[in-house]
KOLDO-642443 format. One line per field, with one value per residue: residue number from 1; residue in one letter; x, y, z of N, C-alpha, C in turn. Coordinates in steps of 0.02 Angstrom, whole numbers, m for minus. Example, Ala and Ser with C-alpha at 12.3 -4.5 7.8 and 13.67 -1.06 7.14 Angstrom:
2
seq: 1,2
type: A,S
nX: 660,642
nY: m284,m112
nZ: 390,354
caX: 615,684
caY: m225,m53
caZ: 390,357
cX: 660,645
cY: m165,2
cZ: 390,394
END
This chain:
374
seq: 1,2,3,4,5,6,7,8,9,10,11,12,13,14,15,16,17,18,19,20,21,22,23,24,25,26,27,28,29,30,31,32,33,34,35,36,37,38,39,40,41,42,43,44,45,46,47,48,49,50,51,52,53,54,55,56,57,58,59,60,61,62,63,64,65,66,67,68,69,70,71,72,73,74,75,76,77,78,79,80,81,82,83,84,85,86,87,88,89,90,91,92,93,94,95,96,97,98,99,100,101,102,103,104,105,106,107,108,109,110,111,112,113,114,115,116,117,118,119,120,121,122,123,124,125,126,127,128,129,130,131,132,133,134,135,136,137,138,139,140,141,142,143,144,145,146,147,148,149,150,151,152,153,154,155,156,157,158,159,160,161,162,163,164,165,166,167,168,169,170,171,172,173,174,175,176,177,178,179,180,181,182,183,184,185,186,187,188,189,190,191,192,193,194,195,196,197,198,199,200,201,202,203,204,205,206,207,208,209,210,211,212,213,214,215,216,217,218,219,220,221,222,223,224,225,226,227,228,229,230,231,232,233,234,235,236,237,238,239,240,241,242,243,244,245,246,247,248,249,250,251,252,253,254,255,256,257,258,259,260,261,262,263,264,265,266,267,268,269,270,271,272,273,274,275,276,277,278,279,280,281,282,283,284,285,286,287,288,289,290,291,292,293,294,295,296,297,298,299,300,301,302,303,304,305,306,307,308,309,310,311,312,313,314,315,316,317,318,319,320,321,322,323,324,325,326,327,328,329,330,331,332,333,334,335,336,337,338,339,340,341,342,343,344,345,346,347,348,349,350,351,352,353,354,355,356,357,358,359,360,361,362,363,364,365,366,367,368,369,370,371,372,373,374
type: X,X,X,X,X,X,X,X,X,X,X,X,X,X,X,X,X,X,X,X,X,X,X,X,X,X,X,X,X,X,X,X,X,X,X,X,X,X,X,X,X,X,X,X,X,X,X,X,X,X,X,X,X,X,X,X,X,X,X,X,X,X,X,X,X,X,X,X,X,X,X,X,X,X,X,X,X,X,X,X,X,X,X,X,X,X,X,X,X,X,X,X,X,X,X,X,X,X,X,X,X,X,X,X,X,X,X,X,X,X,X,X,X,X,X,X,X,X,X,X,X,X,X,X,X,X,X,X,X,X,X,X,X,X,X,X,X,X,X,X,X,X,X,X,X,X,X,X,X,X,X,X,X,X,X,X,X,X,X,X,X,X,X,X,X,X,X,X,X,X,X,X,X,X,X,X,X,X,X,X,X,X,X,X,X,X,X,X,X,X,X,X,X,X,X,X,X,X,X,X,X,X,X,X,X,X,X,X,X,X,X,X,X,X,X,X,X,X,X,X,X,X,X,X,X,X,X,X,X,X,X,X,X,X,X,X,X,X,X,X,X,X,X,X,X,X,X,X,X,X,X,X,X,X,X,X,X,X,X,X,X,X,X,X,X,X,X,X,X,X,X,X,X,X,X,X,X,X,X,X,X,X,X,X,X,X,X,X,X,X,X,X,X,X,X,X,X,X,X,X,X,X,X,X,X,X,X,X,X,X,X,X,X,X,X,X,X,X,X,X,X,X,X,X,X,X,X,X,X,X,X,X,X,X,X,X,X,X,X,X,X,X,X,X,X,X,X,X,X,X,X,X,X,X,X,X,X,X,X,X,X,X,X,X,X,X,X,X,X,X,X,X,X,X
nX: 35,30,34,2,9,m69,m64,m194,m309,m236,m300,m426,m397,m338,m251,m125,m188,m217,m246,m265,m208,m229,m138,m155,m89,m67,1,4,89,109,185,242,338,367,462,482,376,379,453,371,266,125,112,85,150,276,264,310,260,235,268,418,387,271,222,120,38,m61,m152,m208,m314,m273,m237,m283,m193,m63,m86,m61,58,119,90,153,286,304,277,383,496,609,563,611,749,724,751,677,640,549,515,518,405,385,493,453,333,387,465,362,302,403,445,328,305,427,381,275,318,406,303,284,400,382,268,312,439,384,315,426,491,406,420,503,441,314,365,409,280,213,304,296,160,11,m112,m282,m307,m178,m158,m256,m219,m100,m145,m216,m115,m39,m132,m143,m3,m21,m119,m46,64,21,m13,126,164,90,141,269,241,193,311,396,320,329,471,492,406,489,612,589,542,677,747,672,702,844,839,777,883,980,923,925,1048,1091,1088,1052,1115,1023,950,1045,1047,933,933,1022,943,835,897,952,814,769,869,840,702,747,819,720,651,716,710,576,578,643,569,462,534,578,450,407,493,446,328,345,416,310,219,306,291,161,155,223,152,46,100,142,19,m29,64,28,m80,m40,27,m59,m145,m48,m22,m154,m150,m55,m100,m195,m134,m52,m159,m223,m111,m83,m204,m185,m89,m151,m253,m202,m123,m226,m315,m220,m216,m356,m387,m286,m316,m448,m458,m486,m401,m413,m524,m668,m723,m841,m793,m846,m816,m790,m878,m841,m779,m661,m493,m450,m337,m305,m222,m157,m108,40,32,1,112,201,165,158,271,388,329,331,472,521,448,508,655,633,588,718,806,753,782,905,1007,1130,1192,1132,1184,1309,1306,1258,1372,1461,1410,1443,1571,1607,1559,1656,1769,1810,1828,1905,1920,1830,1882,1812,1758,1864,1908,1806,1791,1711,1579,1419,1385,1283,1286,1357,1505,1475,1419,1390,1208,1171,1073,1047,987,1001,1004,871,763,827,846,726,669,754,710,610,445,348
nY: m61,112,287,451,619,771,945,1051,1162,1308,1429,1426,1399,1506,1461,1327,1173,996,854,683,517,328,176,22,m131,m304,m460,m623,m790,m941,m1099,m1234,m1388,m1510,m1595,m1614,m1675,m1788,m1864,m1946,m2067,m2045,m1963,m1894,m1960,m1884,m1784,m1751,m1629,m1576,m1437,m1406,m1325,m1246,m1073,m962,m811,m722,m575,m429,m296,m206,m67,m38,21,m36,m159,m168,m128,m234,m350,m320,m317,m462,m512,m467,m531,m681,m834,m942,m960,m976,m1091,m1207,m1120,m1026,m898,m831,m740,m656,m570,m485,m437,m365,m276,m181,m136,m67,33,109,151,233,325,388,427,548,618,695,801,910,983,987,1061,1181,1228,1256,1358,1466,1516,1612,1724,1729,1740,1884,1942,1913,1976,2114,2152,2152,2131,2057,1980,1932,1859,1750,1696,1636,1536,1470,1426,1332,1236,1188,1132,1022,942,912,851,747,661,640,570,445,406,371,260,159,140,91,m27,m85,m98,m200,m302,m335,m367,m494,m563,m584,m629,m770,m811,m831,m946,m1047,m1046,m1093,m1241,m1287,m1354,m1365,m1236,m1132,m1017,m924,m920,m863,m746,m697,m683,m569,m470,m461,m421,m292,m224,m230,m144,m23,8,22,142,242,234,314,429,454,461,571,671,676,735,858,903,913,993,1116,1134,1160,1281,1348,1361,1438,1553,1582,1608,1725,1808,1818,1881,1990,2060,2067,2152,2272,2301,2329,2446,2532,2537,2584,2718,2778,2781,2866,2976,3020,3032,3142,3234,3247,3297,3417,3470,3490,3577,3680,3719,3709,3830,3929,3851,3850,3979,4015,3944,3966,4112,4088,4061,4074,4185,4303,4420,4506,4678,4795,4965,5083,5216,5259,5190,5085,4930,4832,4748,4650,4570,4440,4451,4349,4266,4215,4084,3997,3990,3956,3828,3756,3776,3705,3577,3561,3566,3449,3350,3346,3315,3200,3118,3133,3066,2941,2902,2894,3022,3055,2999,3065,3197,3152,3125,3234,3315,3248,3271,3409,3420,3349,3445,3542,3475,3368,3201,3174,3084,3077,3112,3040,2932,2866,2834,2760,2622,2507,2542,2562,2651,2764,2842,2891,2955,3122,3150,3226,3253,3170,3128,3147,3073,3106,2996,2972,2889,2767,2735,2725,2625,2523,2524,2441,2432,2452
nZ: m7,m44,m51,m127,m147,m205,m261,m243,m349,m345,m358,m313,m191,m64,39,25,m15,m6,m112,m105,m156,m139,m165,m183,m161,m182,m162,m218,m229,m311,m330,m424,m461,m573,m579,m437,m406,m468,m399,m314,m286,m320,m415,m586,m734,m815,m981,m1149,m1185,m1071,m947,m836,m735,m641,m621,m539,m519,m397,m405,m296,m276,m377,m475,m645,m736,m648,m679,m826,m841,m765,m843,m953,m922,m886,m1018,m1090,m1030,m1026,m994,m989,m947,m803,m677,m545,m461,m339,m315,m418,m485,m378,m421,m518,m478,m370,m439,m493,m372,m306,m406,m397,m256,m249,m349,m273,m164,m196,m230,m130,m114,m173,m109,23,1,m38,76,156,87,102,215,259,204,285,411,384,369,475,590,558,572,674,678,677,573,519,625,615,480,505,597,512,425,515,537,410,400,482,432,305,366,419,294,261,360,343,218,268,360,277,204,283,307,195,174,284,231,121,183,228,137,58,166,172,36,41,137,59,m43,36,79,m52,m135,m251,m333,m457,m584,m608,m505,m412,m475,m461,m320,m290,m366,m280,m152,m220,m235,m94,m37,m111,m63,63,69,15,127,219,161,178,311,325,265,360,470,432,417,541,607,520,585,718,700,641,750,833,768,773,919,913,837,928,1035,980,957,1093,1148,1069,1129,1259,1240,1186,1301,1397,1326,1351,1481,1505,1451,1534,1649,1618,1595,1719,1792,1717,1758,1904,1918,1868,1959,2088,2122,2147,2228,2342,2384,2406,2506,2604,2629,2669,2798,2980,3015,2943,2905,2848,2868,2895,2912,3014,3027,2893,2825,2734,2676,2753,2743,2884,2984,3083,3254,3299,3194,3176,3232,3142,3054,3144,3173,3044,2977,3054,3060,2913,2877,2966,2907,2783,2809,2869,2753,2679,2768,2753,2633,2627,2653,2667,2553,2453,2479,2448,2312,2260,2288,2198,2077,2062,2073,1952,1845,1852,1854,1739,1708,1828,1972,2125,2288,2395,2326,2316,2443,2478,2405,2400,2406,2338,2201,2133,2020,1869,1783,1735,1574,1423,1387,1483,1621,1786,1929,2076,2154,2218,2134,2120,2241,2305,2244,2294,2428,2547,2551,2702
caX: 5,65,0,29,m25,m67,m88,m277,m308,m217,m337,m480,m391,m267,m196,m107,m229,m190,m273,m219,m220,m203,m131,m155,m46,m63,21,3,124,107,252,240,378,343,516,484,318,391,480,330,227,59,117,69,210,293,274,361,236,216,311,436,375,214,214,55,48,m118,m142,m266,m330,m217,m262,m276,m126,m20,m102,m45,134,151,78,206,355,299,282,456,533,607,544,635,798,731,725,682,640,480,513,514,357,391,529,414,283,423,482,319,291,458,435,267,334,466,350,228,364,429,261,278,450,360,226,353,477,347,320,486,516,367,426,517,381,271,389,407,215,201,335,253,88,m17,m196,m313,m310,m117,m157,m299,m178,m47,m175,m242,m59,m45,m183,m112,52,m43,m129,18,110,m23,m2,191,168,55,198,329,225,203,375,418,281,361,538,493,400,535,654,554,557,737,773,636,752,899,818,777,954,1027,892,934,1128,1106,1056,1056,1146,981,932,1088,1043,869,948,1046,888,799,930,946,748,780,903,811,655,777,828,659,622,762,686,512,586,670,506,438,587,563,383,400,534,410,270,389,433,250,205,336,258,90,180,270,84,10,150,135,m64,m33,112,2,m137,m9,57,m121,m159,12,m38,m216,m133,m13,m134,m237,m79,m44,m210,m224,m55,m104,m258,m164,m34,m202,m305,m157,m111,m286,m335,m196,m226,m432,m386,m254,m356,m511,m426,m506,m347,m432,m592,m688,m779,m877,m765,m899,m815,m786,m922,m807,m758,m577,m467,m411,m288,m289,m170,m118,m79,91,21,m1,172,241,150,152,348,419,302,366,541,521,436,574,702,600,599,783,845,720,810,991,1012,1208,1197,1101,1224,1383,1288,1259,1433,1496,1393,1464,1636,1605,1545,1722,1830,1790,1883,1954,1886,1813,1917,1760,1752,1932,1906,1759,1798,1666,1521,1384,1382,1224,1287,1423,1532,1426,1418,1335,1162,1172,1034,1049,927,1020,986,802,729,854,845,653,648,786,680,565,384,322
caY: m3,161,355,498,688,819,1013,1077,1224,1379,1493,1418,1400,1543,1416,1270,1112,937,788,614,441,275,135,m43,m185,m362,m533,m709,m824,m1008,m1124,m1302,m1415,m1569,m1623,m1639,m1712,m1852,m1914,m1975,m2123,m2043,m1911,m1915,m1961,m1816,m1800,m1702,m1565,m1541,m1393,m1441,m1286,m1189,m1004,m914,m747,m684,m495,m405,m226,m168,m26,m59,39,m84,m236,m166,m127,m306,m396,m300,m352,m536,m529,m464,m575,m741,m867,m1010,m972,m995,m1158,m1224,m1041,m1016,m821,m790,m696,m587,m503,m440,m392,m300,m206,m135,m99,m11,102,142,185,291,384,409,462,596,667,734,837,983,1005,996,1112,1252,1258,1278,1432,1529,1527,1678,1769,1730,1775,1947,1958,1916,2039,2185,2167,2114,2122,1981,1945,1903,1784,1696,1669,1598,1477,1421,1393,1298,1188,1156,1096,971,902,875,805,686,619,615,510,389,374,339,216,116,135,51,m96,m124,m116,m265,m358,m362,m395,m563,m610,m595,m703,m838,m839,m863,m1016,m1083,m1067,m1154,m1287,m1312,m1356,m1358,m1176,m1121,m947,m886,m898,m806,m673,m668,m652,m501,m422,m454,m377,m222,m197,m203,m98,30,18,53,212,270,241,365,491,462,485,651,720,682,774,911,932,923,1057,1171,1137,1197,1349,1371,1377,1491,1622,1603,1640,1795,1853,1833,1924,2067,2083,2081,2225,2321,2310,2358,2502,2574,2557,2636,2780,2798,2794,2930,3045,3021,3056,3211,3280,3243,3327,3484,3509,3495,3635,3737,3733,3699,3894,3964,3815,3865,4054,4020,3896,4012,4172,4073,4039,4126,4226,4353,4439,4572,4692,4873,5018,5123,5287,5265,5139,5048,4863,4839,4679,4642,4497,4408,4457,4281,4223,4177,4031,3952,3979,3914,3760,3727,3774,3645,3516,3556,3559,3384,3313,3341,3281,3130,3109,3130,3010,2883,2880,2911,3096,3064,2971,3130,3246,3140,3115,3302,3360,3218,3320,3467,3409,3335,3483,3580,3415,3316,3150,3152,3051,3111,3071,3001,2860,2826,2817,2708,2585,2461,2577,2551,2703,2765,2891,2877,3027,3160,3153,3260,3217,3110,3159,3131,3068,3124,2944,2967,2848,2701,2716,2716,2556,2481,2522,2391,2464,2393
caZ: 0,m46,m45,m157,m145,m261,m253,m261,m373,m297,m365,m273,m113,m47,69,m21,8,m45,m115,m100,m181,m99,m207,m149,m196,m137,m214,m194,m285,m308,m375,m420,m496,m585,m556,m373,m406,m498,m361,m266,m319,m350,m464,m656,m776,m880,m1055,m1186,m1198,m1010,m923,m781,m671,m649,m575,m538,m471,m399,m390,m258,m269,m411,m529,m714,m744,m627,m714,m897,m829,m761,m895,m1009,m893,m911,m1091,m1120,m1000,m1040,m923,m1001,m910,m750,m659,m494,m435,m326,m306,m492,m493,m348,m439,m567,m432,m328,m491,m481,m302,m291,m440,m376,m190,m260,m380,m238,m118,m224,m251,m65,m117,m191,m47,79,m8,m46,144,174,47,112,296,267,192,335,466,394,386,572,635,546,579,724,682,680,498,512,664,573,424,537,622,455,401,572,524,350,412,524,375,257,406,423,246,267,413,319,177,307,378,210,173,339,297,126,200,330,184,72,201,245,65,52,210,140,m31,63,166,4,m59,82,66,m127,m141,m331,m360,m535,m593,m614,m433,m376,m497,m424,m251,m289,m376,m218,m114,m231,m214,m19,m26,m142,m22,140,54,6,191,248,129,197,381,313,257,426,533,397,427,619,601,513,625,772,673,629,822,859,725,797,976,896,818,989,1072,954,981,1173,1146,1055,1181,1317,1217,1189,1364,1419,1295,1378,1558,1499,1428,1596,1689,1593,1602,1790,1822,1705,1786,1970,1908,1844,2001,2139,2168,2162,2288,2406,2394,2423,2571,2635,2652,2699,2878,3020,3033,2899,2910,2796,2902,2884,2935,3045,2999,2817,2795,2683,2691,2759,2778,2948,2999,3166,3270,3314,3123,3185,3267,3075,3027,3189,3164,2979,2961,3087,3020,2837,2897,2993,2849,2715,2836,2871,2692,2675,2800,2741,2564,2639,2649,2654,2491,2408,2480,2405,2232,2239,2276,2140,2026,2049,2050,1882,1805,1858,1844,1699,1705,1888,2024,2183,2355,2438,2296,2324,2499,2482,2336,2400,2408,2283,2169,2084,1965,1835,1771,1698,1508,1394,1378,1532,1672,1859,1983,2127,2204,2226,2100,2138,2327,2310,2220,2349,2489,2545,2592,2756
cX: 35,13,37,m12,m13,m99,m169,m255,m292,m260,m409,m481,m340,m232,m183,m164,m207,m248,m234,m249,m205,m198,m129,m124,m41,m54,23,48,105,143,226,298,360,406,517,429,332,424,444,288,164,62,105,145,224,312,311,343,211,268,334,401,308,208,155,67,m25,m108,m222,m267,m284,m269,m253,m213,m68,m34,m71,43,155,140,143,278,351,293,347,510,539,615,581,697,789,693,731,683,572,475,507,474,355,432,507,369,325,430,424,304,344,457,382,269,373,421,298,269,387,377,241,343,426,318,270,405,439,326,366,511,456,359,451,477,320,293,392,333,188,240,317,195,64,m80,m214,m307,m233,m123,m201,m257,m128,m89,m200,m171,m28,m61,m147,m55,18,m60,m84,60,72,m7,75,186,143,114,266,307,228,261,410,381,321,435,537,468,446,588,644,564,630,775,737,682,809,890,814,840,982,986,909,1013,1140,1076,1083,1094,1088,948,981,1082,976,891,980,991,839,838,941,866,740,805,865,738,686,774,773,636,654,727,610,519,620,621,473,471,578,494,367,437,486,350,291,381,361,210,242,311,197,102,187,191,47,37,146,63,m63,14,63,m59,m103,0,3,m149,m111,m13,m91,m198,m102,m52,m166,m192,m76,m99,m232,m175,m62,m167,m245,m129,m93,m244,m261,m145,m174,m319,m308,m210,m304,m410,m346,m292,m436,m514,m469,m464,m369,m497,m607,m731,m779,m835,m832,m887,m818,m840,m902,m790,m679,m551,m425,m382,m292,m233,m120,m109,m27,90,20,62,223,225,158,243,389,400,341,448,542,513,482,632,689,627,670,821,814,758,890,1013,1093,1216,1182,1163,1289,1356,1287,1335,1481,1484,1423,1533,1641,1600,1623,1775,1819,1850,1920,1886,1873,1860,1870,1763,1813,1944,1858,1742,1742,1595,1474,1376,1316,1230,1353,1464,1498,1462,1370,1275,1120,1134,1041,981,937,1012,915,774,759,847,770,644,697,751,620,506,368,262
cY: 76,232,414,562,738,879,1024,1138,1295,1434,1484,1411,1441,1508,1355,1215,1053,888,730,562,387,215,70,m104,m239,m427,m594,m751,m903,m1041,m1201,m1328,m1479,m1620,m1668,m1676,m1784,m1910,m1962,m2026,m2110,m1984,m1937,m1922,m1907,m1839,m1745,m1640,m1534,m1489,m1424,m1383,m1255,m1126,m974,m863,m710,m615,m481,m336,m190,m132,m64,m46,m18,m154,m232,m172,m212,m353,m383,m328,m427,m552,m517,m514,m646,m783,m935,m1029,m990,m1062,m1171,m1158,m998,m931,m795,m734,m640,m540,m466,m402,m328,m246,m163,m101,m54,41,146,177,252,355,427,454,533,654,728,799,905,1016,1036,1064,1184,1269,1279,1353,1490,1542,1589,1732,1777,1755,1844,1979,1977,1968,2100,2195,2130,2128,2062,1939,1907,1849,1752,1667,1627,1531,1430,1389,1337,1227,1145,1117,1032,921,867,850,729,631,602,549,434,361,337,266,144,100,76,m27,m133,m141,m206,m309,m389,m403,m479,m595,m622,m652,m767,m871,m849,m925,m1057,m1097,m1119,m1223,m1322,m1306,m1337,m1300,m1160,m1046,m908,m874,m866,m742,m649,m644,m591,m455,m402,m397,m316,m183,m185,m146,m13,66,53,125,260,284,292,429,503,504,557,695,739,735,842,942,939,992,1119,1183,1181,1279,1385,1394,1428,1564,1635,1640,1716,1838,1873,1885,1994,2098,2114,2149,2285,2348,2344,2428,2558,2582,2596,2706,2829,2827,2855,2988,3065,3050,3128,3260,3300,3310,3411,3517,3533,3568,3677,3769,3741,3775,3932,3929,3843,3940,4057,3985,3954,4074,4154,4053,4093,4184,4296,4350,4498,4609,4759,4924,5076,5195,5304,5231,5104,4971,4856,4755,4671,4576,4500,4427,4403,4223,4193,4110,3973,3948,3944,3839,3733,3724,3714,3586,3504,3525,3475,3334,3290,3304,3212,3089,3086,3077,2944,2853,2902,2979,3107,3045,3028,3158,3221,3142,3197,3341,3322,3263,3361,3460,3390,3383,3528,3537,3365,3260,3135,3128,3079,3066,3032,2940,2834,2799,2750,2671,2534,2484,2572,2617,2711,2810,2884,2962,3056,3160,3195,3225,3159,3160,3129,3140,3071,3050,2929,2894,2776,2679,2693,2647,2504,2470,2473,2433,2426,2384
cZ: 3,m57,m76,m151,m195,m236,m272,m310,m338,m301,m327,m202,m101,0,34,32,m40,m53,m120,m130,m153,m169,m168,m189,m157,m190,m178,m239,m261,m358,m362,m481,m509,m579,m476,m355,m428,m447,m311,m308,m360,m394,m541,m694,m819,m945,m1076,m1195,m1129,m985,m857,m725,m694,m593,m586,m489,m472,m373,m352,m260,m325,m469,m606,m740,m720,m662,m784,m870,m810,m803,m957,m983,m910,m974,m1123,m1086,m1029,m990,m933,m963,m846,m738,m587,m439,m424,m327,m364,m501,m453,m369,m476,m530,m386,m366,m489,m423,m300,m330,m413,m297,m215,m299,m321,m190,m129,m236,m183,m79,m124,m137,9,66,m11,25,166,142,63,194,318,264,246,387,454,398,457,605,621,550,638,730,667,614,499,553,651,527,466,579,577,434,438,552,465,354,437,464,318,317,424,368,235,319,384,266,217,333,324,188,224,331,235,134,235,284,152,113,222,181,53,100,203,68,m2,105,108,m46,m19,90,m7,m125,m218,m358,m421,m530,m596,m547,m410,m417,m469,m350,m250,m313,m313,m175,m141,m226,m139,m12,m54,m87,51,121,48,73,222,222,166,278,381,319,325,473,500,429,513,633,584,550,688,758,678,706,854,820,758,875,971,874,879,1028,1044,968,1052,1178,1111,1091,1243,1292,1205,1259,1402,1389,1332,1452,1553,1485,1496,1636,1681,1597,1676,1807,1787,1751,1865,1963,1902,1912,2076,2163,2181,2219,2354,2440,2429,2500,2621,2674,2672,2760,2913,3044,2993,2896,2870,2836,2875,2926,2967,3022,2937,2788,2737,2716,2684,2787,2832,2948,3066,3194,3295,3247,3128,3200,3192,3050,3084,3191,3102,2963,2991,3051,2959,2849,2921,2941,2797,2753,2845,2807,2656,2700,2777,2680,2567,2617,2637,2587,2446,2419,2430,2337,2211,2235,2225,2085,2010,2029,1973,1843,1804,1851,1809,1694,1772,1932,2088,2233,2391,2397,2290,2399,2514,2420,2341,2395,2355,2256,2106,2024,1935,1809,1716,1617,1472,1365,1432,1601,1728,1899,2036,2176,2227,2204,2118,2201,2335,2292,2258,2403,2495,2596,2644,2758
END
């Protein structure tokens, strides 16, 4: 049994699809020798018109084309040279089987090669686009690869079966030669012919397994392409979400800067330390300040200073001072190493030497990330 594939019309299917055909080949041989029968008592006597041997080949499920090819081989063969050879008909049958297996196997070469040649094009489309259409194309290609891989596995299975059957025939023929010490030259030629057919089937089996490996490689590659396409879609969603969050953050920051001064002024002058009363003499409104407004500054200024120092101590105020001093030294002394860095070579530095276009964070951002939130 063998299998072949053919491409469908590419104009009807944007993604390559394949149709396939199965070829069934089964044979049975019957051999009878009158020389061996004459050695028994009940056998009929041999006449001049009778043949010494009879070979019958029974064929099952053969196509008409195979039948014609087999008849042509038997018609052109000189069977008179063969004597005492029960495997004669199998040599003609195996000739048809090996040729058909080779033809069917090489029908897979073009589909597999087309898949490999379109890999780079699919990769470029996947890398440059992240829409749903490209993702659907990758999924469809992935399904197509699995369909072709199914056919490749079938042809590899048939090659294994043919190789095993042909090996069994060769072993049986060797046993026949050992049991018949008077083997003719034709028998030895047939033995070599069977070994040649076995070698051809084994080589075709290697090619079939190579097709299976190549399809496995393409399926893995297509799986990676699908993962890349999915990743691109996820990155697009994250980028869109980040842009939306950035717009919202910028809007909130702008509104904060817009309303913060007026909010502070209205809150400051809205305290009980300020009153607006009418002057009885001039009959005009006058702005009066409470004499104990100093309480506000006495309370707010120390709290602000304490909060500032608490923040600085929380994030290593000394490191902040050192980074500031190093930044100032780098401005006036390019290429020089500070004495503090020489005295503390093991201390982790957060800033590199100042370069054009390099911004300093003064140790805030990194220390903030290194600090563990309780």
